C-alpha positions in Angstrom: 71.5 51.7 21.9 70.9 52.6 25.5 74.2 51.0 26.4 76.0 53.1 23.9 74.2 56.2 25.1 75.2 55.5 28.7 78.8 54.9 27.7 78.9 58.2 25.9 77.4 60.0 28.9 80.1 58.5 31.2 82.8 59.6 28.8 81.5 63.1 28.7 81.2 63.3 32.5 84.8 62.0 32.9 86.1 64.6 30.4 84.3 67.3 32.2 85.6 66.1 35.6 89.2 66.4 34.5 88.7 69.6 32.7 90.8 72.5 34.2 88.9 75.5 35.7 88.2 78.5 33.6 89.8 81.9 34.1 86.5 83.2 35.5 86.3 80.4 38.0 89.9 81.0 39.1 89.4 84.7 39.5 86.1 84.1 41.4 87.9 81.6 43.8 90.7 84.0 44.5 88.3 86.9 45.0 86.2 84.9 47.5 89.4 83.7 49.4 90.8 87.3 49.5 87.4 88.6 50.7 87.4 86.0 53.5 91.0 86.9 54.6 90.1 90.6 54.4 87.0 90.2 56.5 88.9 88.1 59.1 91.7 90.8 59.1 89.2 93.6 59.6 87.5 91.6 62.5 90.9 91.0 64.2 91.9 94.7 63.7 88.6 95.9 65.2 88.9 93.6 68.1 92.5 94.6 68.8 91.6 98.3 68.4 88.7 97.9 70.8 90.9 96.1 73.4 93.6 98.8 73.1 91.0 101.5 73.3 89.5 100.0 76.4 92.9 99.7 78.0 93.7 103.3 77.1 90.3 104.6 78.4 91.0 102.9 81.7 94.6 104.3 81.7 93.2 107.8 80.9 90.5 107.6 83.6 93.1 106.5 86.2 95.4 109.4 85.2 92.6 111.9 85.4 91.7 110.7 88.9 95.3 111.4 89.9 94.9 115.0 88.4 97.3 114.4 85.5 96.9 116.6 82.4 96.1 115.1 79.0 99.7 115.8 77.9 101.1 114.1 81.0 98.8 111.1 80.4 99.7 110.8 76.8 103.5 110.8 77.3 103.2 108.1 80.0 100.9 106.1 77.8 103.3 106.3 74.9 106.2 104.7 76.8 104.2 102.5 79.2 103.3 100.3 76.3 106.9 99.1 76.2 106.3 97.5 79.6 105.0 93.9 79.5 102.5 94.5 82.2 99.2 96.3 82.7 100.2 99.9 81.8 98.3 101.3 84.8 100.9 99.7 87.1 103.2 102.7 86.4 100.8 104.8 88.5 101.5 102.5 91.5 104.9 100.9 90.8 107.8 103.3 91.1 110.3 100.9 89.5 108.2 100.8 86.4 107.6 104.5 86.5 111.4 105.1 86.6 111.9 102.9 83.6 109.4 105.0 81.7 111.2 108.2 82.8 114.5 106.9 81.6 113.0 106.2 78.1 111.5 109.7 78.0 114.8 111.3 79.0 116.6 109.3 76.4 114.2 109.6 73.5 112.2 112.8 74.0 114.2 115.3 76.0 111.7 118.0 75.2 109.2 116.2 77.4 111.4 116.0 80.5 110.0 119.2 81.9 106.7 117.3 82.5 108.3 114.7 84.8 108.6 116.7 88.1 104.9 117.5 88.1 104.0 113.9 87.3 106.3 112.7 90.2 104.6 115.0 92.6 101.1 113.9 91.6 102.0 110.2 91.8 103.7 110.7 95.2 107.0 109.4 93.8 109.0 112.5 94.8 109.5 111.2 98.3 110.7 107.7 99.1 109.7 106.1 102.4 112.7 105.3 104.5 112.1 101.5 104.4 111.9 101.2 100.6 115.3 100.7 98.9 116.5 103.2 96.4 116.1 102.2 92.8 117.9 104.9 90.8 120.1 107.9 91.5 117.0 110.1 91.0 115.8 108.7 94.4 118.8 110.0 96.4 117.9 112.8 98.7 119.4 116.2 98.3 122.4 116.9 100.6 123.0 113.1 101.1 126.6 112.9 102.2 129.1 110.3 101.1 132.5 109.7 99.5 133.4 110.4 95.9 136.2 108.4 94.3 137.8 110.0 91.4 141.2 109.5 89.8 142.2 107.2 92.7 141.4 109.9 95.3 138.6 109.7 97.8 137.0 112.9 99.0 134.0 113.9 101.1 131.1 114.9 98.9 127.3 115.5 98.9 124.4 115.6 96.5 124.2 119.3 95.7 121.4 119.4 93.1 119.5 117.1 90.7 116.8 117.0 88.0 115.4 114.3 85.8 118.5 114.2 83.5 121.5 114.6 85.9 122.7 114.7 89.5 125.2 117.2 90.9 127.8 116.0 93.4 129.7 118.7 95.3 133.1 118.2 97.0 132.8 119.4 100.6 136.4 120.3 101.0 138.4 122.7 98.8 140.6 119.9 97.6 142.2 119.8 94.2 140.8 116.9 92.2 141.9 116.3 88.6 138.7 115.5 86.9 137.5 116.0 83.3 134.3 115.6 81.4 133.9 112.0 80.2 135.7 110.5 83.2 134.1 107.8 85.3 133.6 108.4 89.1 132.1 106.5 92.0 129.9 107.8 94.8 129.5 105.8 98.1 126.9 106.7 100.7 125.0 105.2 103.7 121.3 105.5 104.0 120.2 105.3 107.6 118.2 102.2 108.6 118.6 100.8 105.0 122.1 100.0 103.7 125.3 101.0 102.0 124.9 102.3 98.4 127.3 103.0 95.6 127.1 103.9 91.9 129.4 104.7 89.1 128.7 107.4 86.5 130.2 109.6 83.8 131.1 113.2 84.4 129.1 115.4 82.0 130.5 118.8 83.2 132.0 120.6 86.2 131.4 124.0 87.7 132.1 125.9 90.9 129.5 127.2 93.4 130.1 128.6 96.9 133.8 127.8 96.5 132.9 124.1 95.9 133.8 122.0 92.9 130.6 120.4 91.6 130.5 117.5 89.3 127.5 117.0 86.9 126.9 113.3 86.5 124.5 111.2 84.4 121.7 109.4 86.2 121.9 105.7 86.5 119.7 102.8 87.6 122.7 100.7 88.5 122.8 101.2 92.2 124.7 98.7 94.3 123.2 98.1 97.7 124.4 96.2 100.8 121.6 95.8 103.3 122.4 96.5 106.9 120.4 93.7 108.5 118.7 90.4 107.5 115.5 91.6 109.1 114.1 95.1 108.6 114.0 97.2 111.8 110.9 99.3 112.0 110.9 102.8 113.6 108.5 102.9 116.5 107.9 104.9 119.7 106.7 102.4 122.3 107.1 102.5 126.1 109.0 99.7 127.7 109.9 98.8 131.3 113.0 96.6 131.9 115.3 95.4 134.7 118.9 94.5 134.5 119.2 90.8 135.3 122.0 89.1 137.3 123.4 85.8 136.1 123.7 84.2 132.7 120.6 82.5 131.3 122.7 80.3 129.1 124.4 78.7 132.1 121.7 79.1 134.9 118.5 79.2 132.9 115.9 82.0 132.6 114.1 81.0 135.8 117.1 81.5 137.9 117.8 85.1 136.8 117.4 87.8 139.5 117.8 91.5 139.9 118.1 93.9 142.8 117.7 97.0 140.6 114.4 99.0 140.3 112.5 98.8 137.0 113.7 101.3 134.4 111.4 103.1 132.0 112.5 103.6 128.4 111.3 103.9 124.8 111.6 101.3 122.0 112.8 103.3 119.0 113.0 100.4 116.5 112.0 96.8 116.5 112.4 93.6 114.4 111.6 89.9 115.0 115.2 89.5 116.2 115.7 92.5 118.5 114.9 96.1 119.5 116.6 99.3 120.3 115.8 100.8 123.7 116.6 104.4 124.7 116.3 105.8 128.2 117.2 109.0 130.1 117.9 107.1 133.3 121.4 107.2 134.5 122.6 103.5 134.1 126.0 102.1 133.8 126.5 99.2 131.4 129.6 97.4 130.3 127.9 95.5 127.5 126.6 91.9 127.3 124.1 92.5 130.1 120.8 90.7 130.1 117.4 92.6 130.3 114.0 91.3 131.3 111.5 93.5 129.4 107.8 94.2 129.3 106.1 96.1 126.5 103.1 96.0 124.3 102.5 96.0 120.5 99.0 96.9 119.6 96.8 94.9 122.0 99.4 92.2 122.5 101.5 92.3 125.7 105.1 90.9 125.7 105.9 90.1 129.3 109.2 88.9 130.8 110.9 89.1 127.4 114.6 88.2 127.7 117.2 90.1 125.7 120.9 90.6 125.7 122.7 94.0 125.2 124.8 93.8 122.0 125.7 97.5 121.6 125.5 100.8 123.5 125.7 104.4 122.4 125.0 107.8 123.9 122.6 110.1 122.0 122.6 113.5 123.7 121.4 113.1 127.2 120.0 109.6 126.6 121.6 106.2 126.3 120.5 103.8 123.6 121.0 100.0 123.6 120.7 97.4 120.9 119.0 94.3 122.4 118.9 90.8 120.9 115.8 88.8 121.8 116.6 85.4 123.5 113.3 83.8 124.3 110.7 85.0 121.8 108.3 82.2 120.7 107.6 81.6 117.0 104.1 83.1 117.6 105.6 86.3 119.1 108.1 86.6 116.1 105.2 86.3 113.7 103.2 88.9 115.6 106.1 91.4 115.3 106.5 90.6 111.6 102.8 91.1 111.0 102.9 94.4 112.9 105.7 95.6 110.7 103.9 94.5 107.5 100.8 96.4 108.6 102.7 99.5 109.4 104.4 99.3 106.0 101.1 99.1 104.2 99.7 102.0 106.3 102.8 104.2 105.6 102.7 103.4 101.9 99.1 104.4 101.7 99.9 107.6 103.6 102.6 108.5 101.0 100.3 107.5 98.0 97.0 109.1 99.1 97.8 111.4 102.0 95.4 109.5 104.2 96.4 108.6 107.7 94.9 105.2 108.7 
């Protein structure tokens, strides 16, 4: 009997095991699973919201510290989220800022009127001379150059600009067949930087002060050819030099001599490869002369520095000479490069904060 009862129990258990779930059990299982997914989704949403809110609060606080209005902060925040970096970088990085401006001009023209004030507050309305231009919005007013239109090349200059367009005026009353929609090129040289050019479409034309003015669309596609491999830094440092007799390449530095008195001058720019010296002394040079120079950068003296004259030009009542260094050590080159880097940082801070360090 007990064997039969155990067998019956086994059969009943097996039948129950392979029995399908009831509708109630299915609904309960789906409900529990959906609730878990919902709770996880809510947790992820809250976490994401808190992170975004934290980033926004930091972005907002930084904007307020720069004296931006709520409206100005909001428009920057809206488009800064398109940038795959920390949004606050647009307060410091002009390239990213200009990308945001381009988006605003393209997608919300009604907000363009906010940009000039924002530029001023972020100190992006003036570009330090040693920083390359990134967009046609950076070009200085009255920058002269050459406009190429319809196969003709004429002298021109930047006449006006705003956030949406740049106006180029022809400097001579020359007939130029140009129509709206036509592509033109503008070439110009930026002192101590390089040669630039850009191509843009003519939106409109008008006349002002007997000059034909072309209204062009802004572009970020600026072509630049850098003047020098090494940046020359503008300075105003005293220098004393003598004109050496002989050729150091043939006779060696130690055998150079001079019967001329030391000449005082001013270093007006410097790089790790050379300097430009200007003097009011009356000296006659034919080019390719060798100078032995003494000057100081910070607390570091540069004594008996040998250089060769590579170019000469008169500037008013003074004569200026480009000098190529011939005997600088690696240590001295690094000292000059470090000096230039420190000066760049100081000048950038001056532009950004108004502080002189």
